[in-house]
C-alpha positions as CSV (number, residue, x, y, z in Angstrom):
1,M,0.3,-20.3,14.0
2,Y,3.8,-18.7,14.9
3,S,4.8,-17.7,18.3
4,L,6.4,-14.4,19.1
5,G,9.6,-16.3,19.8
6,E,9.9,-18.2,16.6
7,R,11.9,-16.9,13.7
8,R,10.4,-16.3,10.6
9,L,11.1,-14.2,7.3
10,I,8.4,-12.7,5.4
11,A,8.9,-10.6,2.3
12,H,6.6,-8.4,0.4
13,L,7.2,-8.0,-3.4
14,D,5.6,-5.1,-5.1
15,M,6.3,-4.5,-8.8
16,D,7.4,-0.9,-9.4
17,A,4.6,1.3,-11.4
18,F,3.6,-2.0,-13.0
19,Y,1.4,-1.3,-15.7
20,A,3.4,1.8,-16.8
21,S,6.6,-0.4,-16.5
22,V,5.1,-3.0,-18.7
23,E,4.0,-0.2,-21.4
24,L,7.7,1.2,-21.3
25,L,8.9,-2.3,-22.5
26,R,6.7,-2.0,-25.6
27,Y,7.5,1.8,-26.0
28,P,11.2,2.3,-24.7
29,D,11.4,5.8,-26.2
30,L,9.0,7.1,-23.6
31,R,11.6,6.0,-20.8
32,G,11.9,9.2,-18.5
33,L,9.0,11.0,-19.7
34,P,5.9,11.4,-17.6
35,V,3.2,8.7,-19.0
36,V,0.1,7.9,-17.8
37,I,-2.1,4.7,-18.1
38,G,-6.0,4.9,-18.6
39,G,-6.8,5.7,-22.1
40,G,-9.2,3.6,-24.5
41,R,-8.7,2.3,-27.9
42,R,-8.5,5.5,-29.7
43,H,-5.5,6.6,-27.6
44,Q,-3.5,3.9,-29.3
45,P,-0.1,5.4,-30.6
46,E,0.1,5.8,-34.3
47,T,3.0,4.4,-36.3
48,L,4.1,7.0,-38.9
49,P,5.7,6.1,-42.2
50,D,9.3,6.8,-41.0
51,G,8.8,4.3,-38.0
52,S,8.4,6.7,-35.5
53,R,5.3,7.0,-33.3
54,R,2.9,9.7,-32.5
55,Y,1.5,9.8,-28.9
56,F,-1.8,11.0,-27.5
57,R,-1.1,14.0,-25.0
58,L,-3.4,14.4,-22.0
59,R,-4.0,18.1,-23.1
60,D,-6.2,16.6,-25.8
61,Y,-8.1,14.2,-23.6
62,T,-12.1,14.8,-23.3
63,G,-14.0,12.6,-21.3
64,R,-14.7,11.2,-17.7
65,G,-12.1,8.5,-17.4
66,V,-9.9,7.5,-14.6
67,L,-6.2,7.1,-14.6
68,T,-5.2,3.5,-13.9
69,T,-1.4,4.2,-12.9
70,S,1.5,6.7,-13.7
71,T,5.2,6.7,-14.1
72,Y,7.1,8.0,-11.5
73,E,8.0,11.0,-13.7
74,A,4.1,11.7,-14.0
75,R,3.9,11.3,-10.2
76,A,6.4,14.0,-9.5
77,L,4.0,16.2,-11.4
78,G,1.3,15.3,-8.9
79,V,-0.5,12.8,-11.2
80,F,-1.4,9.6,-9.4
81,S,-3.7,6.4,-10.0
82,A,-7.4,6.7,-9.7
83,M,-7.3,10.5,-10.6
84,G,-9.9,11.7,-12.9
85,T,-8.1,11.9,-16.3
86,M,-9.3,15.5,-16.8
87,K,-7.7,16.7,-13.5
88,A,-4.6,14.8,-14.5
89,A,-4.7,16.8,-17.7
90,Q,-4.4,19.9,-15.9
91,L,-1.6,19.0,-13.8
92,A,0.4,17.5,-16.5
93,P,-1.0,18.6,-19.9
94,G,2.2,17.3,-22.0
95,A,2.0,13.7,-20.1
96,I,1.6,11.0,-22.8
97,L,-1.6,8.9,-22.5
98,L,-1.6,5.2,-23.2
99,P,-4.4,3.0,-23.7
100,V,-4.9,0.1,-20.8
101,D,-3.8,-3.5,-21.9
102,F,-5.1,-5.9,-19.1
103,D,-4.3,-8.9,-21.2
104,E,-0.6,-7.8,-21.4
105,Y,-0.3,-6.8,-17.7
106,R,-1.7,-10.4,-16.7
107,R,0.7,-12.1,-18.9
108,Y,3.8,-10.3,-17.0
109,S,2.0,-10.9,-13.7
110,R,2.3,-14.6,-14.4
111,M,5.8,-14.4,-15.4
112,F,7.1,-12.6,-12.3
113,K,5.1,-15.0,-10.2
114,A,6.5,-17.9,-12.0
115,A,10.0,-16.7,-11.4
116,V,9.7,-16.1,-7.8
117,R,8.0,-19.6,-7.4
118,E,11.3,-21.4,-8.7
119,I,13.0,-19.7,-5.7
120,A,10.5,-19.6,-2.8
121,P,7.1,-21.4,-3.7
122,H,5.4,-20.4,-0.3
123,I,3.7,-17.4,-1.8
124,E,0.4,-15.4,-1.3
125,D,-1.0,-13.6,-4.4
126,R,-2.3,-10.3,-3.5
127,G,-3.3,-9.1,-6.9
128,I,-1.8,-8.4,-10.3
129,D,1.4,-6.8,-9.2
130,E,2.0,-7.9,-5.5
131,I,2.9,-11.1,-3.5
132,Y,3.9,-12.0,0.0
133,I,6.6,-14.7,0.3
134,D,7.4,-16.8,3.1
135,L,11.3,-17.1,3.2
136,S,11.5,-19.0,6.6
137,D,12.5,-22.2,5.2
138,V,14.5,-21.2,2.1
139,P,18.0,-22.4,2.8
140,G,20.3,-19.6,4.1
141,A,17.5,-17.0,4.3
142,L,17.6,-16.6,7.9
143,D,21.4,-16.3,8.0
144,D,21.7,-12.7,6.7
145,G,18.2,-11.6,7.2
146,G,17.2,-12.4,3.6
147,R,19.5,-10.1,2.0
148,A,20.9,-12.5,-0.4
149,V,17.6,-14.3,-1.4
150,G,16.0,-10.9,-1.9
151,R,18.8,-10.0,-4.3
152,W,18.1,-13.3,-6.1
153,L,14.3,-12.5,-6.2
154,K,14.9,-9.0,-7.8
155,D,17.3,-10.6,-10.4
156,A,15.1,-13.5,-11.2
157,V,12.2,-11.0,-11.7
158,R,14.2,-8.7,-14.0
159,E,15.6,-11.6,-16.0
160,A,12.1,-12.9,-16.6
161,T,10.3,-9.8,-17.3
162,G,12.9,-6.9,-17.9
163,L,11.1,-5.1,-14.9
164,S,12.1,-4.0,-11.4
165,C,10.4,-4.7,-8.2
166,S,10.8,-3.4,-4.6
167,I,10.9,-5.9,-1.7
168,G,10.6,-5.7,2.0
169,I,11.8,-8.4,4.2
170,T,10.9,-8.5,7.8
171,P,9.5,-10.7,10.5
172,N,5.7,-10.3,9.4
173,K,3.5,-9.4,6.8
174,L,2.6,-5.8,8.3
175,L,6.1,-4.8,8.4
176,S,7.1,-6.2,5.1
177,K,4.2,-4.3,3.4
178,L,5.5,-1.0,4.9
179,A,9.1,-1.8,3.9
180,S,8.7,-2.5,0.3
181,E,7.3,1.2,0.0
182,L,10.1,2.7,1.9
183,D,12.8,2.6,-0.9
184,K,11.1,2.4,-3.9
185,P,11.6,2.1,-6.7
186,D,13.9,-0.8,-7.1
187,G,14.3,-1.1,-3.4
188,L,15.4,-4.0,-1.1
189,T,14.6,-3.0,2.7
190,L,15.4,-5.3,5.5
191,L,13.9,-4.5,8.9
192,G,13.9,-6.1,12.4
193,F,11.9,-5.1,15.3
194,E,14.8,-3.0,16.5
195,D,14.1,-0.9,13.3
196,I,10.7,0.3,14.2
197,P,11.3,3.2,16.1
198,A,13.5,4.6,13.5
199,R,11.8,3.4,10.0
200,I,8.3,3.0,10.8
201,W,7.2,5.2,13.6
202,P,7.9,8.5,11.5
203,L,5.5,7.2,9.0
204,A,2.0,8.8,8.6
205,A,-0.8,6.6,10.1
206,R,-2.6,6.5,6.8
207,K,0.4,4.6,5.4
208,V,-0.5,1.1,7.4
209,N,-2.8,-0.9,5.4
210,G,-6.0,-1.2,7.4
211,I,-6.0,2.7,8.6
212,G,-8.6,4.2,6.1
213,P,-9.4,7.8,5.7
214,K,-12.1,8.0,8.1
215,A,-9.8,6.4,10.9
216,S,-6.8,8.5,9.8
217,E,-8.9,11.6,10.1
218,K,-10.3,10.6,13.5
219,L,-6.8,9.7,14.8
220,A,-5.6,13.1,13.7
221,A,-8.5,14.9,15.6
222,L,-7.0,13.1,18.7
223,G,-3.3,14.1,17.9
224,L,-2.3,11.0,16.5
225,R,-0.9,11.5,13.1
226,T,2.2,9.1,12.7
227,V,2.6,5.3,13.5
228,G,4.8,6.6,16.5
229,D,2.1,8.6,17.8
230,I,-0.3,5.5,18.0
231,A,2.5,3.5,19.7
232,A,2.8,5.8,22.5
233,A,-1.0,6.1,23.2
234,Q,-2.3,3.8,26.0
235,P,-4.3,0.9,25.0
236,D,-7.5,1.8,26.8
237,F,-7.4,5.3,25.2
238,L,-7.6,3.7,21.8
239,V,-9.9,1.2,23.0
240,R,-12.3,3.9,24.5
241,H,-12.3,5.9,21.1
242,F,-12.1,3.0,18.5
243,G,-13.5,0.1,20.1
244,A,-12.2,-3.0,21.5
245,N,-11.2,-5.0,18.5
246,Y,-9.9,-2.0,16.3
247,G,-8.3,-0.4,19.3
248,R,-6.2,-3.4,20.4
249,W,-5.3,-3.8,16.5
250,L,-4.1,-0.3,16.3
251,H,-1.8,-0.7,19.3
252,D,-0.5,-3.9,18.1
253,T,0.1,-2.7,14.7
254,A,2.0,0.3,15.9
255,H,4.3,-1.9,17.8
256,G,4.7,-4.0,14.6
257,R,3.0,-7.2,15.8
258,D,1.4,-9.2,13.3
259,Q,0.8,-13.0,13.4
260,R,-0.8,-13.8,10.2
261,E,0.6,-16.4,8.1
262,V,1.3,-16.2,4.5
263,V,-1.7,-17.9,2.9
264,T,-1.1,-20.0,-0.3
265,H,-4.4,-20.4,-1.4
266,S,-8.0,-18.6,-1.1
267,E,-11.3,-18.9,-2.8
268,P,-12.5,-15.6,-4.6
269,V,-15.4,-14.1,-3.0
270,S,-16.8,-12.6,-6.0
271,I,-15.9,-12.0,-9.7
272,S,-17.1,-8.7,-11.4
273,R,-16.7,-6.7,-14.8
274,E,-17.3,-3.0,-15.1
275,T,-16.7,-0.1,-17.2
276,T,-16.4,3.8,-16.8
277,F,-17.9,5.6,-20.0
278,E,-15.9,8.3,-22.0
279,R,-19.2,10.6,-21.5
280,D,-22.0,10.2,-19.0
281,L,-24.9,8.2,-20.5
282,H,-28.7,8.4,-19.9
283,A,-30.9,5.4,-19.4
284,V,-33.5,6.5,-21.9
285,R,-31.6,8.6,-24.6
286,D,-28.6,6.4,-24.5
287,R,-30.5,3.0,-24.0
288,A,-29.2,1.4,-27.0
289,T,-25.6,2.0,-26.1
290,L,-26.2,1.1,-22.5
291,S,-28.0,-2.2,-23.3
292,G,-25.2,-3.2,-25.6
293,I,-22.6,-2.5,-22.9
294,F,-24.6,-4.1,-20.2
295,T,-25.1,-7.3,-22.3
296,E,-21.4,-7.5,-23.1
297,L,-20.4,-7.2,-19.6
298,C,-22.6,-10.1,-18.7
299,V,-21.1,-12.1,-21.3
300,E,-17.7,-11.4,-20.3
301,L,-18.7,-12.2,-16.7
302,A,-20.1,-15.4,-17.9
303,G,-16.7,-16.3,-19.9
304,D,-14.9,-15.2,-16.6
305,L,-16.8,-17.8,-14.5
306,A,-16.2,-20.4,-17.0
307,R,-12.7,-19.9,-17.6
308,K,-12.1,-19.8,-13.8
309,G,-14.5,-23.0,-13.0
310,Y,-17.0,-21.4,-10.9
311,A,-20.8,-20.7,-10.9
312,S,-22.6,-18.1,-9.0
313,K,-25.9,-17.8,-7.0
314,T,-26.0,-14.2,-6.4
315,I,-25.9,-11.6,-9.3
316,G,-25.4,-8.0,-8.8
317,I,-24.9,-4.6,-10.5
318,K,-23.1,-1.3,-9.7
319,L,-23.9,2.1,-11.1
320,R,-22.1,5.2,-10.5
321,F,-23.9,8.6,-11.3
322,D,-22.8,11.8,-12.6
323,D,-22.7,13.1,-9.0
324,F,-20.4,10.2,-8.0
325,K,-22.9,8.5,-5.8
326,S,-22.9,4.8,-6.2
327,V,-25.6,2.3,-5.8
328,T,-25.6,-1.5,-5.9
329,R,-28.2,-4.1,-6.0
330,D,-28.1,-8.0,-5.6
331,L,-30.6,-10.9,-6.4
332,T,-30.1,-14.3,-5.2
333,L,-31.0,-17.0,-7.6
334,P,-32.5,-20.5,-6.9
335,A,-29.4,-22.3,-8.1
336,H,-25.8,-21.4,-9.3
337,T,-25.4,-20.4,-12.9
338,M,-22.8,-19.6,-15.2
339,D,-24.9,-18.9,-18.0
340,A,-24.7,-15.7,-19.8
341,R,-28.5,-15.3,-20.5
342,T,-29.4,-16.1,-16.8
343,I,-26.8,-13.6,-15.5
344,R,-28.1,-11.1,-17.9
345,R,-31.8,-11.5,-16.9
346,A,-30.7,-11.5,-13.2
347,A,-28.8,-8.3,-13.8
348,G,-31.7,-6.7,-15.5
349,E,-34.1,-7.4,-12.6
350,C,-31.7,-5.7,-10.2
351,L,-31.5,-2.8,-12.5
352,K,-35.3,-2.3,-12.3
353,R,-34.8,-1.6,-8.5
354,V,-32.7,1.6,-9.2
355,D,-34.0,5.2,-10.0
356,L,-32.1,5.8,-13.5
357,S,-33.1,9.4,-13.5
358,R,-29.6,10.6,-13.4
359,R,-26.9,10.1,-16.1
360,L,-24.5,7.0,-15.7
361,R,-20.6,7.3,-15.5
362,L,-19.8,3.6,-14.4
363,L,-21.6,0.2,-15.0
364,G,-20.7,-3.0,-13.3
365,V,-22.1,-6.7,-13.1
366,R,-21.0,-9.0,-10.3
367,A,-21.3,-12.6,-9.4
368,G,-21.2,-13.5,-5.9
369,A,-21.8,-16.5,-3.6
370,L,-19.4,-18.4,-5.8
371,A,-19.0,-22.3,-6.0
372,R,-16.6,-24.4,-7.7
373,L,-18.1,-26.3,-10.6
374,T,-16.3,-29.5,-9.3
375,D,-18.2,-29.1,-5.9
376,L,-21.8,-28.6,-7.6
377,V,-24.1,-31.8,-7.7
378,A,-25.0,-32.2,-11.4
379,P,-28.9,-31.2,-11.7
380,I,-31.7,-34.1,-12.1
381,A,-32.9,-34.3,-15.5
382,A,-35.8,-32.1,-15.9
383,P,-39.0,-32.8,-18.0
384,E,-39.1,-31.3,-21.4
385,P,-39.6,-27.5,-21.0
386,P,-42.5,-25.8,-22.8
387,P,-41.7,-23.4,-25.8
388,P,-39.8,-20.4,-24.9
389,R,-41.4,-17.1,-24.6
390,A,-40.5,-14.5,-27.5
391,E,-38.0,-12.9,-25.0
392,E,-36.3,-16.1,-24.2
393,A,-36.2,-17.0,-27.6
394,A,-34.5,-14.0,-28.8
395,P,-30.9,-13.8,-29.2
396,L,-29.0,-12.5,-26.3
397,Y,-27.9,-9.4,-27.9
398,E,-31.3,-8.4,-28.9
399,L,-32.8,-8.5,-25.2
400,P,-34.0,-5.1,-24.0
401,L,-32.2,-4.2,-20.6
402,F,-33.0,-0.3,-20.2
403,A,-36.4,-0.4,-22.0
404,Q,-38.3,-0.5,-18.6
405,H,-36.8,2.8,-17.7
């Protein structure tokens, strides 16, 4: 753990509109236009005989999808990630809709992270498009507050991927996360503790990672709308209204205090697969469709576990209904598994514990309580099993999932 007096330099690197930027490399003729990502296969651009492309427009969209991201031009029209696609169509009917291509985004993610590791190998992976980097031991980084190495990192990422990123460099992770957002896109922002009053305190409280909608609403009711408002509040006032731990955290955060280290490796808590339907589906009337989707999710989840070298002891499901309410159910198995049939059967048991009278808009399967395959003891050889029941002998895709409802 670092002491407050010890100098360290932490960077937060955030790719700019990552998914959309990757798509603009593929379709450079769309640069400067409002583009949203979140379509399905039917929204693939059509190549015309003269070599030009015909794109799908938001005004022609029908369904219940949710946007994954949007270009800055689309954001200027009020269209943002996690927004319902139909709502986005009302705000920007002329925007272009492209399908999601996660395989391509993951490929570019690996590329930009490899480029960073060549310069500063001490990184914490925070997702497909962002990382923390400890620059404290990079030669010369402390001499100019990280400016030169920051430019070096940005150039390396652009050379490797053709994409821009924004970087915040400060003494800790908290400030760096905030700083990387201040000058987007293609920003490089350096902050010290002396810059907190001018650059951080004017920010809305909700900009701080860890202050969610409910906490932000409660803070506002107390007259604390900005980070500076929280910084000016007495610690005992915050503790009285938010409890000892969260109250003290709010006070420390508002003053830019954060002792967390850059963690170079962590085990995943769970692995999941889910899909949002183009239209709401009913458990009985759309049983065949739902069964196929459910089984496919289980097969994909089993593949993810095998590819990443994990097995799971807790299988769960996630359902979101047409009223946007979500439910989850879990089942703990007697032993870890990465077998698609076992996952599918456990997920089906979870499904029996849910009222499926409402139509569904999202379905997901999750594997929790993970263990590395290399850490599991090989099972003792079991006696010859009896012949399988008809259900167990059936091909995986023929097992009825929603039949009981």
